[in-house]
C-alpha positions as CSV (number, residue, x, y, z in Angstrom):
1,X,132.0,69.0,110.1
2,X,131.7,71.0,113.3
3,X,131.6,69.2,116.6
4,X,129.2,70.5,119.3
5,X,128.1,69.2,122.6
6,X,124.4,68.9,123.3
7,X,122.4,67.8,126.4
8,X,119.3,65.9,125.7
9,X,116.6,64.6,128.0
10,X,116.9,60.9,128.6
11,X,113.5,60.2,127.0
12,X,114.5,62.0,123.8
13,X,117.8,60.2,123.7
14,X,116.1,56.8,124.0
15,X,113.7,57.7,121.2
16,X,116.7,58.7,119.0
17,X,118.5,55.5,119.9
18,X,115.5,53.4,118.9
19,X,115.0,55.3,115.7
20,X,118.7,54.7,114.9
21,X,118.3,51.0,115.4
22,X,115.2,50.9,113.2
23,X,116.9,52.9,110.4
24,X,120.2,51.1,110.7
25,X,122.0,54.4,111.3
26,X,124.0,56.0,114.0
27,X,122.4,58.4,116.5
28,X,124.4,61.2,115.0
29,X,123.0,60.5,111.6
30,X,119.4,60.4,113.0
31,X,120.1,63.7,114.8
32,X,121.4,65.3,111.6
33,X,118.3,64.1,109.6
34,X,116.0,65.5,112.3
35,X,117.7,68.8,112.4
36,X,117.5,69.1,108.6
37,X,113.8,68.3,108.7
38,X,113.1,70.7,111.6
39,X,115.0,73.6,109.8
40,X,113.0,73.0,106.6
41,X,109.7,73.2,108.6
42,X,110.9,76.4,110.3
43,X,111.8,77.9,106.9
44,X,108.4,77.1,105.5
45,X,106.7,78.7,108.5
46,X,108.8,81.8,108.2
47,X,107.9,82.1,104.5
48,X,104.3,81.9,105.5
49,X,104.8,84.8,107.8
50,X,105.6,87.0,104.8
51,X,102.3,86.1,103.2
52,X,100.5,86.9,106.5
53,X,102.2,90.3,106.7
54,X,101.2,91.1,103.1
55,X,97.6,90.1,104.0
56,X,97.7,92.4,107.1
57,X,99.0,95.2,105.0
58,X,96.2,94.8,102.5
59,X,93.7,94.8,105.3
60,X,95.2,98.0,106.6
61,X,95.1,99.6,103.1
62,X,91.4,98.8,102.9
63,X,90.7,100.1,106.3
64,X,92.6,103.4,105.7
65,X,91.2,103.6,102.1
66,X,94.6,103.7,100.5
67,X,94.4,103.7,96.7
68,X,96.8,103.4,93.8
69,X,96.4,103.7,90.0
70,X,93.1,102.2,88.8
71,X,94.9,100.3,86.0
72,X,97.8,98.9,88.2
73,X,96.9,95.3,87.4
74,X,97.0,96.0,83.7
75,X,99.9,98.5,83.5
76,X,102.2,97.1,86.3
77,X,105.2,97.0,84.0
78,X,104.9,100.7,83.2
79,X,104.7,101.6,86.9
80,X,107.6,99.3,87.7
81,X,109.9,101.0,85.2
82,X,108.8,104.4,86.5
83,X,109.8,103.4,90.0
84,X,113.4,102.8,89.1
């Protein structure tokens, strides 16, 4: 474990204190749980950004009339091995 010092607004601290009492946990445990949840949410949002970027790239390809092999969806394995 790593020890860090954080400053929290009074209102946030009180909410965490109440949640700790409800859950029968320490404030530290509640804080760890909330950080884990928050990081998972951030990771999901970041993963979604990749999909958004791919969509934007496909829109740009359509706008600029980029093209590839007409049989790419069928022969993708062949083109993948050629790219190596």
